[in-house]
mmCIF file of the N, C-alpha and C atoms, coordinates in Angstrom:
data_MODEL
# 
_entry.id   MODEL 
# 
loop_
_atom_site.group_PDB 
_atom_site.id 
_atom_site.type_symbol 
_atom_site.label_atom_id 
_atom_site.label_alt_id 
_atom_site.label_comp_id 
_atom_site.label_asym_id 
_atom_site.label_entity_id 
_atom_site.label_seq_id 
_atom_site.pdbx_PDB_ins_code 
_atom_site.Cartn_x 
_atom_site.Cartn_y 
_atom_site.Cartn_z 
_atom_site.occupancy 
_atom_site.B_iso_or_equiv 
_atom_site.pdbx_formal_charge 
_atom_site.auth_seq_id 
_atom_site.auth_comp_id 
_atom_site.auth_asym_id 
_atom_site.auth_atom_id 
_atom_site.pdbx_PDB_model_num 
ATOM 1   N N  . MET A 1 1  ? 0.841   -1.178 0.000  1.00 0.00 ? 1  MET A N  1 
ATOM 2   C CA . MET A 1 1  ? 0.000   0.000  0.000  1.00 0.00 ? 1  MET A CA 1 
ATOM 3   C C  . MET A 1 1  ? 0.885   1.240  0.000  1.00 0.00 ? 1  MET A C  1 
ATOM 4   N N  . ASN A 1 2  ? 0.595   2.158  -0.873 1.00 0.00 ? 2  ASN A N  1 
ATOM 5   C CA . ASN A 1 2  ? 1.333   3.403  -0.963 1.00 0.00 ? 2  ASN A CA 1 
ATOM 6   C C  . ASN A 1 2  ? 0.783   4.400  0.041  1.00 0.00 ? 2  ASN A C  1 
ATOM 7   N N  . GLU A 1 3  ? 1.632   4.891  0.920  1.00 0.00 ? 3  GLU A N  1 
ATOM 8   C CA . GLU A 1 3  ? 1.196   5.853  1.927  1.00 0.00 ? 3  GLU A CA 1 
ATOM 9   C C  . GLU A 1 3  ? 1.904   7.185  1.713  1.00 0.00 ? 3  GLU A C  1 
ATOM 10  N N  . THR A 1 4  ? 1.187   8.253  1.961  1.00 0.00 ? 4  THR A N  1 
ATOM 11  C CA . THR A 1 4  ? 1.740   9.594  1.845  1.00 0.00 ? 4  THR A CA 1 
ATOM 12  C C  . THR A 1 4  ? 2.047   10.105 3.240  1.00 0.00 ? 4  THR A C  1 
ATOM 13  N N  . TYR A 1 5  ? 3.318   10.398 3.500  1.00 0.00 ? 5  TYR A N  1 
ATOM 14  C CA . TYR A 1 5  ? 3.742   10.905 4.794  1.00 0.00 ? 5  TYR A CA 1 
ATOM 15  C C  . TYR A 1 5  ? 3.882   12.418 4.719  1.00 0.00 ? 5  TYR A C  1 
ATOM 16  N N  . LEU A 1 6  ? 3.276   13.106 5.694  1.00 0.00 ? 6  LEU A N  1 
ATOM 17  C CA . LEU A 1 6  ? 3.287   14.564 5.727  1.00 0.00 ? 6  LEU A CA 1 
ATOM 18  C C  . LEU A 1 6  ? 3.893   15.067 7.024  1.00 0.00 ? 6  LEU A C  1 
ATOM 19  N N  . THR A 1 7  ? 4.596   16.178 6.948  1.00 0.00 ? 7  THR A N  1 
ATOM 20  C CA . THR A 1 7  ? 5.059   16.840 8.164  1.00 0.00 ? 7  THR A CA 1 
ATOM 21  C C  . THR A 1 7  ? 3.871   17.568 8.792  1.00 0.00 ? 7  THR A C  1 
ATOM 22  N N  . THR A 1 8  ? 4.062   18.077 9.982  1.00 0.00 ? 8  THR A N  1 
ATOM 23  C CA . THR A 1 8  ? 2.989   18.819 10.657 1.00 0.00 ? 8  THR A CA 1 
ATOM 24  C C  . THR A 1 8  ? 2.565   20.033 9.834  1.00 0.00 ? 8  THR A C  1 
ATOM 25  N N  . GLU A 1 9  ? 3.519   20.720 9.243  1.00 0.00 ? 9  GLU A N  1 
ATOM 26  C CA . GLU A 1 9  ? 3.213   21.903 8.439  1.00 0.00 ? 9  GLU A CA 1 
ATOM 27  C C  . GLU A 1 9  ? 2.418   21.532 7.187  1.00 0.00 ? 9  GLU A C  1 
ATOM 28  N N  . GLU A 1 10 ? 2.800   20.444 6.524  1.00 0.00 ? 10 GLU A N  1 
ATOM 29  C CA . GLU A 1 10 ? 2.075   20.003 5.324  1.00 0.00 ? 10 GLU A CA 1 
ATOM 30  C C  . GLU A 1 10 ? 0.654   19.574 5.678  1.00 0.00 ? 10 GLU A C  1 
ATOM 31  N N  . LEU A 1 11 ? 0.501   18.868 6.805  1.00 0.00 ? 11 LEU A N  1 
ATOM 32  C CA . LEU A 1 11 ? -0.831  18.458 7.240  1.00 0.00 ? 11 LEU A CA 1 
ATOM 33  C C  . LEU A 1 11 ? -1.689  19.675 7.563  1.00 0.00 ? 11 LEU A C  1 
ATOM 34  N N  . SER A 1 12 ? -1.093  20.678 8.188  1.00 0.00 ? 12 SER A N  1 
ATOM 35  C CA . SER A 1 12 ? -1.861  21.880 8.549  1.00 0.00 ? 12 SER A CA 1 
ATOM 36  C C  . SER A 1 12 ? -2.406  22.581 7.313  1.00 0.00 ? 12 SER A C  1 
ATOM 37  N N  . GLU A 1 13 ? -1.675  22.556 6.220  1.00 0.00 ? 13 GLU A N  1 
ATOM 38  C CA . GLU A 1 13 ? -2.152  23.152 4.973  1.00 0.00 ? 13 GLU A CA 1 
ATOM 39  C C  . GLU A 1 13 ? -3.345  22.383 4.413  1.00 0.00 ? 13 GLU A C  1 
ATOM 40  N N  . ARG A 1 14 ? -3.334  21.066 4.568  1.00 0.00 ? 14 ARG A N  1 
ATOM 41  C CA . ARG A 1 14 ? -4.417  20.247 4.010  1.00 0.00 ? 14 ARG A CA 1 
ATOM 42  C C  . ARG A 1 14 ? -5.692  20.294 4.835  1.00 0.00 ? 14 ARG A C  1 
ATOM 43  N N  . ILE A 1 15 ? -5.570  20.305 6.169  1.00 0.00 ? 15 ILE A N  1 
ATOM 44  C CA . ILE A 1 15 ? -6.783  20.271 6.998  1.00 0.00 ? 15 ILE A CA 1 
ATOM 45  C C  . ILE A 1 15 ? -7.124  21.637 7.589  1.00 0.00 ? 15 ILE A C  1 
ATOM 46  N N  . LYS A 1 16 ? -6.343  22.655 7.258  1.00 0.00 ? 16 LYS A N  1 
ATOM 47  C CA . LYS A 1 16 ? -6.619  24.041 7.655  1.00 0.00 ? 16 LYS A CA 1 
ATOM 48  C C  . LYS A 1 16 ? -6.637  24.252 9.176  1.00 0.00 ? 16 LYS A C  1 
ATOM 49  N N  . TYR A 1 17 ? -5.682  23.616 9.846  1.00 0.00 ? 17 TYR A N  1 
ATOM 50  C CA . TYR A 1 17 ? -5.466  23.836 11.274 1.00 0.00 ? 17 TYR A CA 1 
ATOM 51  C C  . TYR A 1 17 ? -4.051  24.357 11.452 1.00 0.00 ? 17 TYR A C  1 
ATOM 52  N N  . ASP A 1 18 ? -3.835  25.157 12.464 1.00 0.00 ? 18 ASP A N  1 
ATOM 53  C CA . ASP A 1 18 ? -2.513  25.663 12.788 1.00 0.00 ? 18 ASP A CA 1 
ATOM 54  C C  . ASP A 1 18 ? -1.625  24.485 13.214 1.00 0.00 ? 18 ASP A C  1 
ATOM 55  N N  . PRO A 1 19 ? -0.343  24.467 12.811 1.00 0.00 ? 19 PRO A N  1 
ATOM 56  C CA . PRO A 1 19 ? 0.543   23.374 13.226 1.00 0.00 ? 19 PRO A CA 1 
ATOM 57  C C  . PRO A 1 19 ? 0.618   23.200 14.745 1.00 0.00 ? 19 PRO A C  1 
ATOM 58  N N  . ARG A 1 20 ? 0.560   24.305 15.464 1.00 0.00 ? 20 ARG A N  1 
ATOM 59  C CA . ARG A 1 20 ? 0.607   24.231 16.928 1.00 0.00 ? 20 ARG A CA 1 
ATOM 60  C C  . ARG A 1 20 ? -0.633  23.516 17.485 1.00 0.00 ? 20 ARG A C  1 
ATOM 61  N N  . THR A 1 21 ? -1.799  23.764 16.898 1.00 0.00 ? 21 THR A N  1 
ATOM 62  C CA . THR A 1 21 ? -3.030  23.086 17.318 1.00 0.00 ? 21 THR A CA 1 
ATOM 63  C C  . THR A 1 21 ? -2.925  21.591 17.059 1.00 0.00 ? 21 THR A C  1 
ATOM 64  N N  . ILE A 1 22 ? -2.357  21.214 15.935 1.00 0.00 ? 22 ILE A N  1 
ATOM 65  C CA . ILE A 1 22 ? -2.184  19.799 15.617 1.00 0.00 ? 22 ILE A CA 1 
ATOM 66  C C  . ILE A 1 22 ? -1.291  19.142 16.657 1.00 0.00 ? 22 ILE A C  1 
ATOM 67  N N  . ARG A 1 23 ? -0.154  19.774 16.958 1.00 0.00 ? 23 ARG A N  1 
ATOM 68  C CA . ARG A 1 23 ? 0.801   19.191 17.902 1.00 0.00 ? 23 ARG A CA 1 
ATOM 69  C C  . ARG A 1 23 ? 0.271   19.153 19.334 1.00 0.00 ? 23 ARG A C  1 
ATOM 70  N N  . GLU A 1 24 ? -0.439  20.189 19.767 1.00 0.00 ? 24 GLU A N  1 
ATOM 71  C CA . GLU A 1 24 ? -0.823  20.290 21.173 1.00 0.00 ? 24 GLU A CA 1 
ATOM 72  C C  . GLU A 1 24 ? -2.208  19.740 21.492 1.00 0.00 ? 24 GLU A C  1 
ATOM 73  N N  . GLN A 1 25 ? -3.142  19.760 20.531 1.00 0.00 ? 25 GLN A N  1 
ATOM 74  C CA . GLN A 1 25 ? -4.505  19.344 20.855 1.00 0.00 ? 25 GLN A CA 1 
ATOM 75  C C  . GLN A 1 25 ? -4.965  18.103 20.112 1.00 0.00 ? 25 GLN A C  1 
ATOM 76  N N  . LEU A 1 26 ? -4.622  17.977 18.828 1.00 0.00 ? 26 LEU A N  1 
ATOM 77  C CA . LEU A 1 26 ? -5.112  16.832 18.062 1.00 0.00 ? 26 LEU A CA 1 
ATOM 78  C C  . LEU A 1 26 ? -4.247  15.588 18.248 1.00 0.00 ? 26 LEU A C  1 
ATOM 79  N N  . LYS A 1 27 ? -2.936  15.779 18.377 1.00 0.00 ? 27 LYS A N  1 
ATOM 80  C CA . LYS A 1 27 ? -2.023  14.656 18.539 1.00 0.00 ? 27 LYS A CA 1 
ATOM 81  C C  . LYS A 1 27 ? -2.324  13.936 19.858 1.00 0.00 ? 27 LYS A C  1 
ATOM 82  N N  . ASP A 1 28 ? -2.452  12.631 19.780 1.00 0.00 ? 28 ASP A N  1 
ATOM 83  C CA . ASP A 1 28 ? -2.706  11.746 20.914 1.00 0.00 ? 28 ASP A CA 1 
ATOM 84  C C  . ASP A 1 28 ? -4.118  11.830 21.477 1.00 0.00 ? 28 ASP A C  1 
ATOM 85  N N  . SER A 1 29 ? -4.989  12.644 20.901 1.00 0.00 ? 29 SER A N  1 
ATOM 86  C CA . SER A 1 29 ? -6.394  12.617 21.306 1.00 0.00 ? 29 SER A CA 1 
ATOM 87  C C  . SER A 1 29 ? -7.253  12.216 20.116 1.00 0.00 ? 29 SER A C  1 
ATOM 88  N N  . VAL A 1 30 ? -7.044  12.846 18.984 1.00 0.00 ? 30 VAL A N  1 
ATOM 89  C CA . VAL A 1 30 ? -7.762  12.502 17.754 1.00 0.00 ? 30 VAL A CA 1 
ATOM 90  C C  . VAL A 1 30 ? -6.835  11.748 16.812 1.00 0.00 ? 30 VAL A C  1 
ATOM 91  N N  . LEU A 1 31 ? -5.617  12.213 16.691 1.00 0.00 ? 31 LEU A N  1 
ATOM 92  C CA . LEU A 1 31 ? -4.622  11.570 15.838 1.00 0.00 ? 31 LEU A CA 1 
ATOM 93  C C  . LEU A 1 31 ? -3.730  10.695 16.712 1.00 0.00 ? 31 LEU A C  1 
ATOM 94  N N  . LEU A 1 32 ? -3.759  9.394  16.468 1.00 0.00 ? 32 LEU A N  1 
ATOM 95  C CA . LEU A 1 32 ? -3.088  8.438  17.341 1.00 0.00 ? 32 LEU A CA 1 
ATOM 96  C C  . LEU A 1 32 ? -1.790  7.914  16.732 1.00 0.00 ? 32 LEU A C  1 
ATOM 97  N N  . GLU A 1 33 ? -0.780  7.777  17.589 1.00 0.00 ? 33 GLU A N  1 
ATOM 98  C CA . GLU A 1 33 ? 0.508   7.260  17.146 1.00 0.00 ? 33 GLU A CA 1 
ATOM 99  C C  . GLU A 1 33 ? 0.352   5.814  16.695 1.00 0.00 ? 33 GLU A C  1 
ATOM 100 N N  . GLY A 1 34 ? 0.962   5.480  15.583 1.00 0.00 ? 34 GLY A N  1 
ATOM 101 C CA . GLY A 1 34 ? 0.869   4.140  15.027 1.00 0.00 ? 34 GLY A CA 1 
ATOM 102 C C  . GLY A 1 34 ? -0.294  3.966  14.060 1.00 0.00 ? 34 GLY A C  1 
ATOM 103 N N  . ILE A 1 35 ? -1.284  4.829  14.153 1.00 0.00 ? 35 ILE A N  1 
ATOM 104 C CA . ILE A 1 35 ? -2.431  4.780  13.237 1.00 0.00 ? 35 ILE A CA 1 
ATOM 105 C C  . ILE A 1 35 ? -2.382  5.982  12.298 1.00 0.00 ? 35 ILE A C  1 
ATOM 106 N N  . HIS A 1 36 ? -2.307  7.174  12.871 1.00 0.00 ? 36 HIS A N  1 
ATOM 107 C CA . HIS A 1 36 ? -2.340  8.401  12.084 1.00 0.00 ? 36 HIS A CA 1 
ATOM 108 C C  . HIS A 1 36 ? -0.966  9.039  11.908 1.00 0.00 ? 36 HIS A C  1 
ATOM 109 N N  . TYR A 1 37 ? -0.018  8.706  12.767 1.00 0.00 ? 37 TYR A N  1 
ATOM 110 C CA . TYR A 1 37 ? 1.325   9.268  12.629 1.00 0.00 ? 37 TYR A CA 1 
ATOM 111 C C  . TYR A 1 37 ? 2.365   8.324  13.188 1.00 0.00 ? 37 TYR A C  1 
ATOM 112 N N  . VAL A 1 38 ? 3.606   8.519  12.751 1.00 0.00 ? 38 VAL A N  1 
ATOM 113 C CA . VAL A 1 38 ? 4.747   7.733  13.230 1.00 0.00 ? 38 VAL A CA 1 
ATOM 114 C C  . VAL A 1 38 ? 5.869   8.689  13.603 1.00 0.00 ? 38 VAL A C  1 
ATOM 115 N N  . ARG A 1 39 ? 6.774   8.181  14.432 1.00 0.00 ? 39 ARG A N  1 
ATOM 116 C CA . ARG A 1 39 ? 7.990   8.913  14.784 1.00 0.00 ? 39 ARG A CA 1 
ATOM 117 C C  . ARG A 1 39 ? 9.154   8.121  14.176 1.00 0.00 ? 39 ARG A C  1 
ATOM 118 N N  . PRO A 1 40 ? 9.670   8.575  13.024 1.00 0.00 ? 40 PRO A N  1 
ATOM 119 C CA . PRO A 1 40 ? 10.753  7.818  12.397 1.00 0.00 ? 40 PRO A CA 1 
ATOM 120 C C  . PRO A 1 40 ? 11.986  7.759  13.298 1.00 0.00 ? 40 PRO A C  1 
ATOM 121 N N  . PHE A 1 41 ? 12.518  6.572  13.440 1.00 0.00 ? 41 PHE A N  1 
ATOM 122 C CA . PHE A 1 41 ? 13.718  6.323  14.237 1.00 0.00 ? 41 PHE A CA 1 
ATOM 123 C C  . PHE A 1 41 ? 13.552  6.739  15.697 1.00 0.00 ? 41 PHE A C  1 
ATOM 124 N N  . GLY A 1 42 ? 12.317  6.799  16.195 1.00 0.00 ? 42 GLY A N  1 
ATOM 125 C CA . GLY A 1 42 ? 12.062  7.131  17.589 1.00 0.00 ? 42 GLY A CA 1 
ATOM 126 C C  . GLY A 1 42 ? 12.372  8.569  17.961 1.00 0.00 ? 42 GLY A C  1 
ATOM 127 N N  . GLY A 1 43 ? 12.492  9.426  16.977 1.00 0.00 ? 43 GLY A N  1 
ATOM 128 C CA . GLY A 1 43 ? 12.867  10.819 17.218 1.00 0.00 ? 43 GLY A CA 1 
ATOM 129 C C  . GLY A 1 43 ? 11.697  11.710 17.574 1.00 0.00 ? 43 GLY A C  1 
ATOM 130 N N  . ARG A 1 44 ? 11.951  12.999 17.551 1.00 0.00 ? 44 ARG A N  1 
ATOM 131 C CA . ARG A 1 44 ? 10.925  13.999 17.886 1.00 0.00 ? 44 ARG A CA 1 
ATOM 132 C C  . ARG A 1 44 ? 10.048  14.349 16.699 1.00 0.00 ? 44 ARG A C  1 
ATOM 133 N N  . LYS A 1 45 ? 10.583  14.195 15.494 1.00 0.00 ? 45 LYS A N  1 
ATOM 134 C CA . LYS A 1 45 ? 9.850   14.572 14.285 1.00 0.00 ? 45 LYS A CA 1 
ATOM 135 C C  . LYS A 1 45 ? 8.644   13.644 14.101 1.00 0.00 ? 45 LYS A C  1 
ATOM 136 N N  . LEU A 1 46 ? 7.524   14.224 13.677 1.00 0.00 ? 46 LEU A N  1 
ATOM 137 C CA . LEU A 1 46 ? 6.308   13.452 13.421 1.00 0.00 ? 46 LEU A CA 1 
ATOM 138 C C  . LEU A 1 46 ? 6.043   13.422 11.929 1.00 0.00 ? 46 LEU A C  1 
ATOM 139 N N  . LEU A 1 47 ? 5.667   12.246 11.431 1.00 0.00 ? 47 LEU A N  1 
ATOM 140 C CA . LEU A 1 47 ? 5.214   12.117 10.054 1.00 0.00 ? 47 LEU A CA 1 
ATOM 141 C C  . LEU A 1 47 ? 3.801   11.562 10.090 1.00 0.00 ? 47 LEU A C  1 
ATOM 142 N N  . PHE A 1 48 ? 2.866   12.307 9.536  1.00 0.00 ? 48 PHE A N  1 
ATOM 143 C CA . PHE A 1 48 ? 1.460   11.934 9.544  1.00 0.00 ? 48 PHE A CA 1 
ATOM 144 C C  . PHE A 1 48 ? 1.129   11.142 8.292  1.00 0.00 ? 48 PHE A C  1 
ATOM 145 N N  . ILE A 1 49 ? 0.305   10.107 8.437  1.00 0.00 ? 49 ILE A N  1 
ATOM 146 C CA . ILE A 1 49 ? -0.096  9.245  7.332  1.00 0.00 ? 49 ILE A CA 1 
ATOM 147 C C  . ILE A 1 49 ? -1.412  9.785  6.775  1.00 0.00 ? 49 ILE A C  1 
ATOM 148 N N  . TRP A 1 50 ? -1.332  10.429 5.604  1.00 0.00 ? 50 TRP A N  1 
ATOM 149 C CA . TRP A 1 50 ? -2.481  11.130 5.047  1.00 0.00 ? 50 TRP A CA 1 
ATOM 150 C C  . TRP A 1 50 ? -3.659  10.198 4.783  1.00 0.00 ? 50 TRP A C  1 
ATOM 151 N N  . GLU A 1 51 ? -3.442  9.024  4.250  1.00 0.00 ? 51 GLU A N  1 
ATOM 152 C CA . GLU A 1 51 ? -4.540  8.113  3.929  1.00 0.00 ? 51 GLU A CA 1 
ATOM 153 C C  . GLU A 1 51 ? -5.314  7.690  5.175  1.00 0.00 ? 51 GLU A C  1 
ATOM 154 N N  . ALA A 1 52 ? -4.622  7.445  6.286  1.00 0.00 ? 52 ALA A N  1 
ATOM 155 C CA . ALA A 1 52 ? -5.295  7.066  7.534  1.00 0.00 ? 52 ALA A CA 1 
ATOM 156 C C  . ALA A 1 52 ? -6.101  8.232  8.097  1.00 0.00 ? 52 ALA A C  1 
ATOM 157 N N  . ILE A 1 53 ? -5.555  9.420  8.032  1.00 0.00 ? 53 ILE A N  1 
ATOM 158 C CA . ILE A 1 53 ? -6.267  10.611 8.525  1.00 0.00 ? 53 ILE A CA 1 
ATOM 159 C C  . ILE A 1 53 ? -7.486  10.875 7.657  1.00 0.00 ? 53 ILE A C  1 
ATOM 160 N N  . GLN A 1 54 ? -7.303  10.798 6.352  1.00 0.00 ? 54 GLN A N  1 
ATOM 161 C CA . GLN A 1 54 ? -8.399  11.039 5.425  1.00 0.00 ? 54 GLN A CA 1 
ATOM 162 C C  . GLN A 1 54 ? -9.508  10.002 5.624  1.00 0.00 ? 54 GLN A C  1 
ATOM 163 N N  . ARG A 1 55 ? -9.140  8.743  5.790  1.00 0.00 ? 55 ARG A N  1 
ATOM 164 C CA . ARG A 1 55 ? -10.117 7.667  5.990  1.00 0.00 ? 55 ARG A CA 1 
ATOM 165 C C  . ARG A 1 55 ? -10.922 7.885  7.268  1.00 0.00 ? 55 ARG A C  1 
ATOM 166 N N  . ASP A 1 56 ? -10.250 8.233  8.353  1.00 0.00 ? 56 ASP A N  1 
ATOM 167 C CA . ASP A 1 56 ? -10.926 8.359  9.640  1.00 0.00 ? 56 ASP A CA 1 
ATOM 168 C C  . ASP A 1 56 ? -11.666 9.683  9.803  1.00 0.00 ? 56 ASP A C  1 
ATOM 169 N N  . MET A 1 57 ? -11.318 10.688 9.008  1.00 0.00 ? 57 MET A N  1 
ATOM 170 C CA . MET A 1 57 ? -11.982 11.985 9.133  1.00 0.00 ? 57 MET A CA 1 
ATOM 171 C C  . MET A 1 57 ? -13.115 12.165 8.132  1.00 0.00 ? 57 MET A C  1 
ATOM 172 N N  . MET A 1 58 ? -13.284 11.215 7.226  1.00 0.00 ? 58 MET A N  1 
ATOM 173 C CA . MET A 1 58 ? -14.380 11.327 6.257  1.00 0.00 ? 58 MET A CA 1 
ATOM 174 C C  . MET A 1 58 ? -15.672 10.849 6.905  1.00 0.00 ? 58 MET A C  1 
ATOM 175 N N  . GLY A 1 59 ? -16.693 11.669 6.842  1.00 0.00 ? 59 GLY A N  1 
ATOM 176 C CA . GLY A 1 59 ? -17.997 11.287 7.361  1.00 0.00 ? 59 GLY A CA 1 
ATOM 177 C C  . GLY A 1 59 ? -18.640 10.249 6.446  1.00 0.00 ? 59 GLY A C  1 
ATOM 178 N N  . ALA A 1 60 ? -19.347 9.302  7.003  1.00 0.00 ? 60 ALA A N  1 
ATOM 179 C CA . ALA A 1 60 ? -19.974 8.253  6.210  1.00 0.00 ? 60 ALA A CA 1 
ATOM 180 C C  . ALA A 1 60 ? -21.049 8.814  5.296  1.00 0.00 ? 60 ALA A C  1 
ATOM 181 N N  . SER A 1 61 ? -21.692 9.898  5.712  1.00 0.00 ? 61 SER A N  1 
ATOM 182 C CA . SER A 1 61 ? -22.801 10.431 4.925  1.00 0.00 ? 61 SER A CA 1 
ATOM 183 C C  . SER A 1 61 ? -22.442 11.685 4.137  1.00 0.00 ? 61 SER A C  1 
ATOM 184 N N  . SER A 1 62 ? -21.193 12.153 4.242  1.00 0.00 ? 62 SER A N  1 
ATOM 185 C CA . SER A 1 62 ? -20.840 13.373 3.517  1.00 0.00 ? 62 SER A CA 1 
ATOM 186 C C  . SER A 1 62 ? -19.490 13.223 2.853  1.00 0.00 ? 62 SER A C  1 
ATOM 187 N N  . ASN A 1 63 ? -19.194 14.114 1.950  1.00 0.00 ? 63 ASN A N  1 
ATOM 188 C CA . ASN A 1 63 ? -17.916 14.093 1.254  1.00 0.00 ? 63 ASN A CA 1 
ATOM 189 C C  . ASN A 1 63 ? -16.935 15.102 1.824  1.00 0.00 ? 63 ASN A C  1 
ATOM 190 N N  . SER A 1 64 ? -17.279 15.769 2.912  1.00 0.00 ? 64 SER A N  1 
ATOM 191 C CA . SER A 1 64 ? -16.390 16.760 3.508  1.00 0.00 ? 64 SER A CA 1 
ATOM 192 C C  . SER A 1 64 ? -15.655 16.150 4.694  1.00 0.00 ? 64 SER A C  1 
ATOM 193 N N  . LEU A 1 65 ? -14.553 16.769 5.070  1.00 0.00 ? 65 LEU A N  1 
ATOM 194 C CA . LEU A 1 65 ? -13.784 16.291 6.211  1.00 0.00 ? 65 LEU A CA 1 
ATOM 195 C C  . LEU A 1 65 ? -14.537 16.566 7.501  1.00 0.00 ? 65 LEU A C  1 
ATOM 196 N N  . ALA A 1 66 ? -14.459 15.627 8.424  1.00 0.00 ? 66 ALA A N  1 
ATOM 197 C CA . ALA A 1 66 ? -15.093 15.767 9.724  1.00 0.00 ? 66 ALA A CA 1 
ATOM 198 C C  . ALA A 1 66 ? -14.106 15.275 10.775 1.00 0.00 ? 66 ALA A C  1 
ATOM 199 N N  . ILE A 1 67 ? -14.192 15.815 11.971 1.00 0.00 ? 67 ILE A N  1 
ATOM 200 C CA . ILE A 1 67 ? -13.310 15.412 13.064 1.00 0.00 ? 67 ILE A CA 1 
ATOM 201 C C  . ILE A 1 67 ? -14.058 14.425 13.946 1.00 0.00 ? 67 ILE A C  1 
ATOM 202 N N  . PRO A 1 68 ? -13.487 13.223 14.170 1.00 0.00 ? 68 PRO A N  1 
ATOM 203 C CA . PRO A 1 68 ? -14.143 12.261 15.036 1.00 0.00 ? 68 PRO A CA 1 
ATOM 204 C C  . PRO A 1 68 ? -14.163 12.743 16.481 1.00 0.00 ? 68 PRO A C  1 
ATOM 205 N N  . MET A 1 69 ? -15.285 12.580 17.150 1.00 0.00 ? 69 MET A N  1 
ATOM 206 C CA . MET A 1 69 ? -15.433 13.005 18.537 1.00 0.00 ? 69 MET A CA 1 
ATOM 207 C C  . MET A 1 69 ? -15.316 11.799 19.466 1.00 0.00 ? 69 MET A C  1 
ATOM 208 N N  . ALA A 1 70 ? -15.109 12.053 20.740 1.00 0.00 ? 70 ALA A N  1 
ATOM 209 C CA . ALA A 1 70 ? -14.831 11.012 21.728 1.00 0.00 ? 70 ALA A CA 1 
ATOM 210 C C  . ALA A 1 70 ? -15.942 9.966  21.827 1.00 0.00 ? 70 ALA A C  1 
ATOM 211 N N  . ARG A 1 71 ? -17.186 10.362 21.693 1.00 0.00 ? 71 ARG A N  1 
ATOM 212 C CA . ARG A 1 71 ? -18.303 9.415  21.842 1.00 0.00 ? 71 ARG A CA 1 
ATOM 213 C C  . ARG A 1 71 ? -18.764 8.820  20.516 1.00 0.00 ? 71 ARG A C  1 
ATOM 214 N N  . GLY A 1 72 ? -17.955 8.961  19.475 1.00 0.00 ? 72 GLY A N  1 
ATOM 215 C CA . GLY A 1 72 ? -18.276 8.332  18.212 1.00 0.00 ? 72 GLY A CA 1 
ATOM 216 C C  . GLY A 1 72 ? -18.930 9.223  17.176 1.00 0.00 ? 72 GLY A C  1 
ATOM 217 N N  . GLY A 1 73 ? -19.303 10.440 17.533 1.00 0.00 ? 73 GLY A N  1 
ATOM 218 C CA . GLY A 1 73 ? -19.915 11.357 16.581 1.00 0.00 ? 73 GLY A CA 1 
ATOM 219 C C  . GLY A 1 73 ? -18.851 12.034 15.722 1.00 0.00 ? 73 GLY A C  1 
ATOM 220 N N  . LEU A 1 74 ? -19.290 12.862 14.787 1.00 0.00 ? 74 LEU A N  1 
ATOM 221 C CA . LEU A 1 74 ? -18.393 13.604 13.922 1.00 0.00 ? 74 LEU A CA 1 
ATOM 222 C C  . LEU A 1 74 ? -18.697 15.087 14.001 1.00 0.00 ? 74 LEU A C  1 
ATOM 223 N N  . ALA A 1 75 ? -17.666 15.908 14.059 1.00 0.00 ? 75 ALA A N  1 
ATOM 224 C CA . ALA A 1 75 ? -17.828 17.364 14.030 1.00 0.00 ? 75 ALA A CA 1 
ATOM 225 C C  . ALA A 1 75 ? -17.509 17.840 12.616 1.00 0.00 ? 75 ALA A C  1 
ATOM 226 N N  . HIS A 1 76 ? -18.489 18.410 11.959 1.00 0.00 ? 76 HIS A N  1 
ATOM 227 C CA . HIS A 1 76 ? -18.314 18.924 10.599 1.00 0.00 ? 76 HIS A CA 1 
ATOM 228 C C  . HIS A 1 76 ? -17.991 20.409 10.669 1.00 0.00 ? 76 HIS A C  1 
ATOM 229 N N  . GLY A 1 77 ? -16.897 20.790 10.011 1.00 0.00 ? 77 GLY A N  1 
ATOM 230 C CA . GLY A 1 77 ? -16.465 22.181 10.091 1.00 0.00 ? 77 GLY A CA 1 
ATOM 231 C C  . GLY A 1 77 ? -16.820 22.911 8.938  1.00 0.00 ? 77 GLY A C  1 
# 
């Protein structure tokens, strides 16, 4: 499977969130290590897997991006 790896800055351009918001609020709450992002060589740098993020943020009934919520719902922006 071909995966597209993005830096925090590249991801912020695609989902229209500030890089700081991604690092401080979305990482480890909505975006999970091993599923949505990896740390190459165990370092500090994060590489986000675009296909996993896109798959999990797509609403089943809509074609727009949605953020998964803790109780299973989706927040459409």
